[in-house]
N, C-alpha and C positions, 0 to 999 in steps of 0.2 A: 451669302443665298446659303441654309440651310441643305441638307443635305437629306435624302428619303430615311436613310437609317435613324437619324438623328430624329426628324419627327412622330419614328415609329416608338422611338428610347421615352419620349416627352409622352407620347400617347398613352405609351404600358405603365410611365409610372403615374400619369393622371386619372386611367381606371384603376390599377393595383388601388391606388386614393381611392377616391369612388366608391371600388367596393368594400376600404377599408370601412369608411364614413357609416356606409348602409349598412352592416356587420353591426357596427357599438349601438348605432341607431333602432336596427331591431336587437339588436341586448340587450336594451332601455328600456325598451314598450315591451318585451314580452316581461323584464323586472317587475315595471310599475304595475303591466294588468295579475300577473303570480300574486303580488304586495295586493292589493285591491283585490282581489279575491280572496285572500288571507285575511284582511279586514270585514270582508263580508263575514267569510266564517264563526269570525272569531265573534265580532257583534251577536250573529247566530244563536253561536250557543250562549254565550250567555242570556238574551233572551230569553231562549227558554231550558233554560235550567232555575231560572229565579221565575217563571212560568210554570214549573210542573212542580219549584219548593212549594210557590204558593198557592198551587193548585189543589194540596192535599193534610196544605200545614193546619186545617181547620177541623182536619176529621181525622177523628183519631179512633188510630187503625188502618188506618184507609195505606193501599200499598199498590203502590205504580211499578213495572219494569220499563226500564227504558233506555233509549240505545240512539248514542247521539255522531251527526258527524265532526271527524277533526279535525282540523287546519294543516295540511303539511308538514312534516318538523316535529308536531306532538307526540310522545313516547308514550306520559303517564300524565293522572292530569292528581294534584295532588286537596286532599281539605286540611284545612284545620279548625279545630277548633279549640278559642280562647277559652270562650267560661265553661270548658274544663282543664284550666290553665291559671289558678288566681294568679300564683303567685310568677306566670311569666317568665318563667322555665326552659318547655319545650321539653317536645319523647326527644330520647336516645334519638332517634330518629330525626326529628325537626332539625336536634341541633347542627347535621349536615347542612343548613341550606342556612347560611345566611340571613339572604336576601329575608325566607320567607320567613324565619321568628319576627326581621327587622317589620318587615310587612304585619307583620298577622297586631301588634303592640301596637306598633304604632301609627299602621295605614289603613286598621282595618279589615284588609284581605282576609276570606279565609277560601278559598277556591284558587289552586294556579298548577299551568299548566307547564309542563315540562319536557325538554327533549336538547339535544346536545350541541343544539344554540339557538332557542330557542326559552322564553320565558314573558309570560304574563299571567298579570292575578286581578284579582277580580274581587268584589264581595258580593253577597250574597246572602237576603235578610232572609234572618229564620233556620237558617240553615244549621245542621247539628251535625253528629259521629253518634255512632252507636256505640251502649257498652263504656260511658265516659271515657271512651277514646280522647286524647291531644291533638294524633295526627296518623293520616292512615292517604294511600297510596292506590291505584288501578291503573294498572295498566290499561296500555290501548292496540285494540289486535285488528289488527285491516282494518286501522282507521276510524273505526270507531268508540265507543267509549256505553261503556256496559252499566249500566247501574240499579240500583233499586233506593223508592224512598218511601218512606214510611209517615204518615198525619200525625201531628202529637196531639195535638187540638190546638195549644198555640206555633209548633215550629212543624218544621221538619228532617228526617234524619235519615243519614246515608246510611241501612243496612248494611255491612261488612261482614264478608266472611274470618270470622279468627281461630272457628276452628275446625280440623279438618282429623276424618277420622279412616282407618284402614282396617277388613277382618283381616286375620289370621289364621292362614292353613293349617289346624294343629292334628293330630296320629292321638291315638292311645295316649293316654301317660303323659297329655299338654307339649309333644313335643315339637317345634317348629317342620312341615313338612317341605315347607319351599323360599326359598329369596324373596325375603321384603322390604321393602323402601319406602320409607312413609314422611313426605318434605310439606313443610310450615305452610300456614299458607300466605304467607310475605315471601317464603320460597330463601330461608335464613335457617333455619335448623332441617337438618337430614338424618331420620334414622334410617341404620340395616340391621335389621334380626335377618343375621343365615339362618337355614334348614341347617335340622339339627340342635336347633337351642332349645333348651328347657324353659318353659313357661310358666309360672304361676299369677295368679289369681289375674288371669287376661283372655279374656278370649275376638277381643278390636281392642286400636290402640289409638288413641291418641294426638297433638297435638294444641292447644289454645296456647293464642298471642295473649299475655295478661296487657292490659295497660298500664302503664306505670302513672305511679302519682308526680310525678315530675322533680323529684327531692334526691336524686340518686345520678349523680355522674355514673353511668355504666357503660361496658365499648358493646354491649347488646341488651334487647328487648331480655324481656322475663319470658317464663315458658312455662305451662302447666302443661304433665304429659302424666297420658290417666291410663287404665286407672291408676287412682293411688293408690300403692302398694303391691302393684305390682313386679315381681320382680324378674329377674333372665340368669341363666346358668349355662355359659359363661355370658359373660357381661356385652352388651350389643353395643356396636359403635354408635356416637354420637358423631356428628359433623356440625360447628356455627361456625356461619361469613361473624367475623369482628369491621370494628368502624377502626381500623389505618387514625382518623382523625382524634380520636382517644386513647387509643395506647401503645402509636407509631406505626412507620409499615412493618416491620419487624418484630414482633414484641420476642425477649426470651421466654418465656414465659409469662403462661394465662391459669387463670386459675376459677372453677364453674364450681358455685356453687350449687349446694341440693339442702330445697327446704322443705320442711314440713308443713303439713297442714293450717297449722297454729303456726308458721311463721317460724322456727325453730331451725339452727344449723344444723344437717347431719351429717354425723361424724364428728369427732375433734376437729379435721380440718381438710379444705375448699379437695376439688380434685384438680390433679394437675393435668395440662393437654398432654396427649402421649405422643402427638404428631403438631408443627401449623405448617400453614404451605404461605409465604409471604407473597408466594406470587397473584393468585388467588385470594389473600386476607378471612385464610379460613381454621381453626382452629378444629383437632378431634379429639374424643374423646371417651372412656369406657365405664359403659354407664352398670349398673347390677339391678337397680327400683328408678320407676317412677313415684314422684313426685312434680314439686316446683324447681326450675333449675335458673339464676342468670350467671352470666358470663360478666367477671371484672378486673 
């Protein structure tokens, strides 16, 4: 005959096993529900984007500003335009994502939802990027994706912001009176113009991302700094993020090429990096004039 203590022990074990089973079942049920919800959200996004692109495609100049709810885990949405990349090489940024490069040229996908542990791709008919860009990404803010579609008569283009500008506060004699920081639209290049800098040829400065021809193996995108011909004394600081996939995690040196509007190299040699930060993969240069720059 079993003692009361033994019966209690058996009861506790059974109750604990039952509790664990309920927790496991509950976790599985929650995961199933979340997965189902995510599938519904994905299907809704693909359907809405396809419908919106089709709605403006035949209307030349038609513009629609749109906002989409994104599934949990999506931090950015990237777009690829294979029609702007006949050689099938991809842009520098695109080359960082072999899955995307393969999906574009072998699987026909052109829209990619990405996150730390999330990747989904899809093809949206007649969807292109503006400015002959090959690849571009938009960030998801507050679980929302905002974008602008424009009709071309036979398709829809995603209007991307490739240029950003900032007015300088200048005193008599063109001296900057307040520290100014301007960041490129892709967040990879930063200019710092400190107070006291003498400026010639500019009241407002700008950074433009120049779409690549995809025939170069560069460690950064190319940027047009404007207005072309503007000069700074002393030289101002330019900080640019490099791609470790191309030049290595901590390169000994990096060269920054400065071109004029005709595409000719300015100066007898490219600029050497003043400092390389291997932790955040950035290089710092000093520049005294504006035109087109690229890091190699």
